[in-house]
C-alpha positions in Angstrom: 23.4 -3.1 36.5 21.4 -2.2 33.5 22.4 -3.4 29.9 23.3 -0.6 27.6 20.4 0.2 25.2 20.6 -1.0 21.6 21.3 1.5 19.1 17.9 2.6 17.7 19.2 3.5 14.0 20.9 -0.2 13.9 17.6 -1.8 14.9 15.8 0.1 12.4 18.3 -0.5 9.7 17.7 -4.3 10.7 14.0 -3.8 10.2 14.6 -2.1 6.8 16.9 -5.0 5.6 14.4 -7.5 6.7 11.6 -5.9 4.8 13.7 -5.7 1.7 14.2 -9.4 1.7 10.3 -9.9 2.0 9.8 -7.5 -0.7 12.1 -9.9 -2.8 9.9 -13.0 -2.1 7.6 -14.5 -4.6 4.1 -12.4 -4.7 2.3 -14.9 -2.7 4.7 -15.4 -0.1 5.5 -11.6 0.1 1.4 -11.1 0.5 1.7 -13.5 3.3 4.7 -12.4 5.0 3.5 -8.7 4.9 0.0 -9.7 6.3 1.7 -11.3 9.2 3.9 -8.1 9.9 0.5 -6.1 9.8 -1.2 -8.1 12.2 1.9 -8.2 14.5 1.9 -4.4 14.3 -1.7 -4.3 14.9 -1.1 -6.2 18.1 1.8 -4.2 19.3 0.0 -1.1 18.5 -2.9 -2.0 20.6 -0.3 -3.0 23.6 1.3 0.4 23.2 -2.0 2.2 23.1 -3.3 0.5 26.3 0.2 0.9 28.3 0.1 4.7 27.2 -3.5 5.3 28.4 -2.6 3.4 31.7 0.5 5.8 31.9 -1.5 8.8 31.6 -4.1 7.5 33.9 -1.9 6.6 36.6 1.1 8.9 36.2 -0.1 11.9 34.1 1.3 13.3 31.1 4.7 14.2 32.2 5.6 10.4 32.3 4.1 9.8 29.0 6.0 12.7 27.6 9.6 11.4 29.3 8.6 8.1 27.9 8.6 10.0 24.3 12.0 11.2 25.2 13.7 8.0 24.2 14.3 7.9 20.6 13.4 4.3 20.2 10.1 4.6 22.3 9.3 7.7 20.4 9.5 5.9 17.0 7.5 2.8 18.2 4.8 5.3 19.5 4.7 7.2 16.1 4.7 4.0 14.0 1.3 3.4 15.8 -0.1 6.6 15.4 0.5 7.8 19.3 2.1 10.8 18.1 0.6 12.7 21.2 3.6 11.6 23.2 6.1 13.2 20.8 7.9 16.6 21.5 6.7 19.3 19.7 8.8 19.8 16.4 10.1 16.1 16.3 10.8 14.7 13.1 8.9 11.8 11.4 9.5 8.2 12.5 13.0 6.9 11.1 11.2 3.8 9.7 8.6 3.7 7.1 7.0 0.5 6.7 6.7 0.5 2.9 4.5 -2.5 1.5 3.1 -3.3 4.8 -0.9 -3.0 4.3 -2.6 -0.4 6.5 -5.2 -1.9 9.1 -8.7 -0.2 9.2 -8.7 2.3 12.2 -5.1 3.1 12.1 
């Protein structure tokens, strides 16, 4: 039996709270923590890009669109600039990662 899905809003609130604690760190610690978050986001973003490319190549755009029907997956895709999977008219992602340095090529 499948486990119940986690509440997307609660997960995003947890990320926001953790980033708030990072922002309260001394500047050198904050910069190191935000760099680590940025690198982790880049890693996961590349993983999502590869996964979505494979889904489109092997299963077609309908499966990619169905993945984007899930609110958490839709927001993860949007964070990584993979908005093509988002349904038309969908609002912006619920989480804005303020303070996390943007990486080149994103």
